[in-house]
Structures are given as C-alpha cells and as structure tokens.
Backbone bond lengths (Angstrom), bond angles and torsions (degrees), N, CA, C in turn:
res aa  C-N    CA-C-N  psi(-1)  N-CA   C-N-CA  omega(-1)  CA-C   N-CA-C  phi
1 M - - - 1.448 - - 1.539 110.76 -
2 I 1.319 116.62 -44.07 1.463 120.14 -177.38 1.521 111.00 -67.11
3 L 1.319 116.81 -45.10 1.463 120.81 -174.36 1.527 113.34 -63.39
4 N 1.319 117.51 -26.56 1.465 120.89 -178.55 1.526 113.31 -108.14
5 S 1.325 116.90 14.29 1.464 120.18 -174.54 1.525 112.57 -84.20
6 S 1.321 114.72 154.82 1.466 119.88 174.60 1.528 110.48 -68.81
7 E 1.334 116.70 -25.40 1.453 120.24 178.55 1.533 111.18 -68.71
8 L 1.347 117.18 -36.24 1.456 119.36 176.12 1.527 109.84 -66.61
9 A 1.319 116.58 -33.78 1.463 119.88 174.92 1.527 110.37 -62.44
10 K 1.334 117.38 -34.65 1.466 120.89 176.29 1.535 110.92 -65.61
11 I 1.332 115.98 -37.91 1.456 120.20 176.98 1.528 109.94 -65.66
12 Q 1.318 117.04 -41.25 1.459 120.39 178.21 1.530 110.84 -62.89
13 A 1.315 116.90 -39.20 1.473 120.75 177.60 1.526 110.43 -66.88
14 A 1.327 116.98 -39.09 1.466 120.39 177.36 1.524 110.26 -64.00
15 H 1.307 116.49 -39.27 1.470 119.87 176.51 1.529 110.18 -60.65
16 A 1.321 116.92 -46.46 1.469 121.07 179.85 1.530 111.25 -60.20
17 A 1.330 116.23 -34.77 1.465 121.03 -179.76 1.533 112.66 -86.84
18 G 1.334 116.63 -12.53 1.461 120.00 -178.27 1.510 114.33 73.52
19 T 1.344 116.23 27.69 1.461 120.43 -178.36 1.527 111.28 -117.99
20 P 1.317 118.04 143.84 1.462 120.39 177.72 1.529 111.23 -71.94
21 I 1.316 114.60 154.47 1.467 120.87 177.23 1.525 108.15 -155.94
22 E 1.316 116.29 150.97 1.457 121.93 173.15 1.512 107.83 -128.68
23 V 1.332 116.20 131.65 1.458 121.72 178.77 1.529 108.66 -130.56
24 S 1.313 115.28 163.17 1.452 121.52 174.31 1.523 107.86 -114.82
25 I 1.315 115.34 126.28 1.459 121.16 178.92 1.522 107.80 -129.51
26 G 1.302 116.87 115.60 1.459 120.58 179.39 1.515 113.50 57.16
27 G 1.322 117.24 34.82 1.454 120.98 179.41 1.517 114.57 83.60
28 R 1.318 117.43 2.95 1.463 121.59 178.14 1.526 109.80 -107.83
29 L 1.327 116.52 134.72 1.457 121.02 176.13 1.523 108.47 -86.68
30 I 1.307 115.91 124.31 1.457 120.99 178.43 1.515 107.23 -123.52
31 Q 1.314 114.95 125.32 1.460 121.33 -174.04 1.523 109.27 -120.94
32 Y 1.325 116.19 130.29 1.466 120.67 172.96 1.516 108.49 -95.68
33 E 1.316 116.53 128.14 1.460 122.94 178.22 1.523 108.02 -126.19
34 P 1.339 117.93 106.70 1.464 119.99 -177.13 1.522 113.80 -62.43
35 G 1.317 118.83 -22.50 1.456 121.53 -179.79 1.521 114.67 -90.38
36 L 1.330 117.53 -2.17 1.461 120.68 -178.75 1.529 109.39 -68.70
37 P 1.331 117.92 121.86 1.464 120.25 -177.57 1.533 112.27 -84.81
38 A 1.322 116.57 49.13 1.468 122.28 -179.28 1.523 108.27 -162.55
39 S 1.322 115.88 169.07 1.466 120.01 175.52 1.523 110.66 -72.53
40 G 1.334 115.99 -42.10 1.456 119.45 -178.77 1.513 111.87 -160.62
41 M 1.332 114.90 169.82 1.460 120.88 179.85 1.528 107.64 -159.96
42 I 1.297 115.54 134.65 1.464 122.06 -178.88 1.527 110.40 -71.17
43 K 1.332 116.10 148.23 1.464 122.14 174.75 1.526 107.79 -119.17
44 F 1.332 115.70 82.66 1.459 119.82 179.58 1.514 109.89 -60.01
45 G 1.308 115.80 145.66 1.455 120.98 178.27 1.517 113.04 83.37
46 E 1.325 117.32 -12.87 1.467 120.49 179.69 1.521 111.68 -116.38
47 N 1.347 116.92 3.25 1.460 121.98 -179.88 1.523 111.01 52.14
48 G 1.323 115.50 50.71 1.448 119.06 -179.06 1.510 112.86 -166.90
49 F 1.324 114.32 -170.70 1.451 119.65 -178.84 1.522 110.88 -154.48
50 L 1.319 114.15 164.03 1.457 122.60 176.77 1.525 108.87 -97.93
51 I 1.307 115.99 148.15 1.461 122.38 170.45 1.519 106.73 -120.03
52 G 1.325 115.94 131.04 1.458 121.48 178.00 1.514 111.51 -106.48
53 R 1.309 115.90 174.79 1.469 120.84 -175.13 1.520 113.24 -62.91
54 E 1.345 118.69 -28.26 1.461 121.13 179.49 1.526 112.22 -61.68
55 A 1.325 117.50 -25.22 1.463 121.23 178.80 1.523 111.90 -65.82
56 F 1.321 115.99 -18.97 1.464 120.31 -176.36 1.528 112.92 -97.30
57 S 1.325 117.32 17.07 1.462 119.78 177.96 1.528 111.41 -67.16
58 S 1.330 116.87 -23.01 1.468 122.18 175.17 1.529 107.98 -164.97
59 P 1.338 117.49 160.32 1.471 119.23 176.33 1.523 112.12 -60.26
60 V 1.325 117.56 -35.69 1.462 120.67 179.31 1.527 110.48 -67.01
61 E 1.335 117.65 -39.24 1.464 120.43 178.74 1.533 110.61 -64.81
62 L 1.316 118.16 -38.87 1.463 120.52 177.01 1.521 109.95 -63.36
63 Q 1.318 116.72 -44.76 1.459 120.96 178.32 1.529 110.44 -59.92
64 K 1.317 117.17 -46.83 1.459 120.85 -179.50 1.528 111.33 -64.77
65 T 1.320 117.31 -37.75 1.467 120.48 178.82 1.522 110.60 -62.24
66 V 1.322 117.12 -46.52 1.471 120.84 179.22 1.525 109.72 -61.98
67 L 1.329 118.05 -46.59 1.466 121.50 179.86 1.532 111.12 -62.06
68 Y 1.311 116.88 -43.95 1.462 122.83 179.92 1.526 110.69 -59.47
69 E 1.325 115.95 -50.69 1.464 119.45 -177.34 1.524 111.83 -67.87
70 L 1.315 118.25 -35.67 1.466 120.41 176.00 1.524 110.94 -64.25
71 H 1.320 116.06 -40.13 1.464 119.79 178.03 1.519 110.25 -63.11
72 R 1.321 116.94 -47.35 1.471 120.54 179.38 1.523 110.70 -60.58
73 L 1.324 116.44 -44.16 1.454 121.12 -178.43 1.524 111.37 -62.82
74 S 1.322 116.28 -37.20 1.468 121.09 -176.39 1.518 114.00 -83.18
75 T 1.320 118.01 -24.74 1.466 119.15 -171.68 1.517 115.32 -119.24
76 S 1.311 119.55 -12.01 1.463 121.35 -172.73 1.523 112.67 -63.15
77 Q 1.301 113.84 139.59 1.465 121.81 174.51 1.528 110.93 -104.34
78 S 1.332 117.22 6.24 1.462 120.34 -171.73 1.525 114.61 -82.49
79 S 1.317 118.24 -2.12 1.467 118.41 178.68 1.528 111.62 -65.38
80 A 1.334 117.01 -21.30 1.459 121.04 177.91 1.526 111.79 -91.08
81 G 1.306 117.10 1.72 1.461 122.03 -178.00 1.513 108.90 132.73
82 V 1.309 116.10 147.62 1.457 119.33 -175.76 1.522 110.45 -126.07
83 S 1.309 114.52 142.01 1.455 121.48 173.31 1.526 107.10 -117.79
84 A 1.302 116.36 165.49 1.471 120.09 178.42 1.530 110.04 -60.65
85 E 1.329 116.75 -40.00 1.464 120.61 -179.57 1.528 111.20 -64.98
86 L 1.320 116.79 -45.78 1.464 120.20 179.13 1.526 110.67 -62.94
87 A 1.312 117.06 -44.02 1.466 120.52 179.36 1.524 110.69 -60.55
88 A 1.321 117.12 -42.74 1.467 120.93 179.83 1.524 110.81 -65.11
89 Q 1.325 117.46 -43.41 1.466 121.21 179.30 1.525 111.08 -62.42
90 E 1.325 116.50 -46.39 1.466 119.99 -177.95 1.520 111.77 -68.84
91 T 1.319 117.41 -36.61 1.459 120.98 177.65 1.521 109.96 -63.45
92 K 1.313 117.11 -45.29 1.470 121.53 179.24 1.525 110.77 -63.06
93 A 1.314 117.40 -45.58 1.470 121.09 -179.50 1.527 111.14 -63.10
94 A 1.315 117.48 -42.47 1.464 120.95 179.59 1.521 110.99 -66.31
95 F 1.338 116.92 -41.00 1.457 120.86 178.30 1.527 110.32 -61.56
96 E 1.331 116.99 -47.81 1.471 120.74 -179.42 1.522 111.28 -62.79
97 F 1.331 116.96 -41.08 1.462 120.01 177.26 1.521 111.06 -61.62
98 A 1.327 117.57 -48.06 1.464 121.08 -177.87 1.522 111.27 -62.35
99 E 1.318 117.61 -39.57 1.471 121.06 178.32 1.530 110.48 -62.38
100 K 1.317 117.17 -50.15 1.472 121.46 -178.55 1.528 111.55 -65.33
101 A 1.318 117.11 -45.35 1.460 121.10 -178.84 1.523 111.03 -65.48
102 S 1.316 117.44 -39.09 1.452 121.23 178.35 1.522 111.13 -63.98
103 Q 1.325 116.95 -42.39 1.468 120.97 176.14 1.518 110.76 -61.71
104 Y 1.310 116.92 -42.41 1.464 120.91 179.07 1.528 110.68 -63.31
105 L 1.314 116.97 -47.34 1.467 120.92 -179.01 1.530 111.84 -64.85
106 S 1.331 116.55 -27.92 1.459 121.29 179.29 1.526 112.79 -88.04
107 G 1.335 116.14 -0.98 1.454 120.32 178.58 1.507 114.04 82.25
108 G 1.334 118.31 12.36 1.452 121.59 -177.41 1.514 114.68 -96.92
109 A 1.315 118.41 -7.45 1.472 120.61 -178.28 1.507 110.69 -93.92
110 K 1.300 113.93 153.32 1.478 120.09 178.95 1.507 109.67 -108.70
C-alpha cells in the first residue's frame, strides 16, 4: 500500500525539491528529511519512520528502505530499552526481510 501510494509520490516530490514533508499512509507517519544522513530511521512512539536522501539513490533502495523501516516498526522490541546485541539482531533481521521482500516484489524471488 505504501509503495504505490500517492503520498509516497509526495515524498518523492519533496525529495526532488529538497524540502521536508510528513504524510500519513495507512495510519503510519512517514517523514522525509533531506538532511537525514541515512536512508531511514524509525520513529518509536509515533508509529512511523523517517526517510532520508540516501533512500533515493535508486528505486530499489527506496523500496528496501520502506520495507526495512516497516519491519523494524512492526517487530522491534527496543521500545523498552535497547542493547547493542538487540540492535544488531533487529538490524540484521530487518535487512534480511527487506532484501527478500524486495526480490519478491520485483519478481526475482522463487
């Protein structure tokens, strides 16, 4: 739903203009921040995430960033506190999910 939404198109336009924007897609707040030095970042407590300019290096990277952040938002246990081990485990799990889901959405998975 997010990847094909008109709201994501608004984020892409904001990226092209270099201006921040926040939209709601399916009850999730998604904010584009042109100064964010990363592809994305979770916003615990706000049911959403940030997207940075690095996410726009390619259409596949944007897709993976959205999938990664959705996975983290849906599965993270770090809202009660985070350790280096937990952060590493969740980062790895989110990365693997985004890679597999992106391949599936692109028709490359079996």
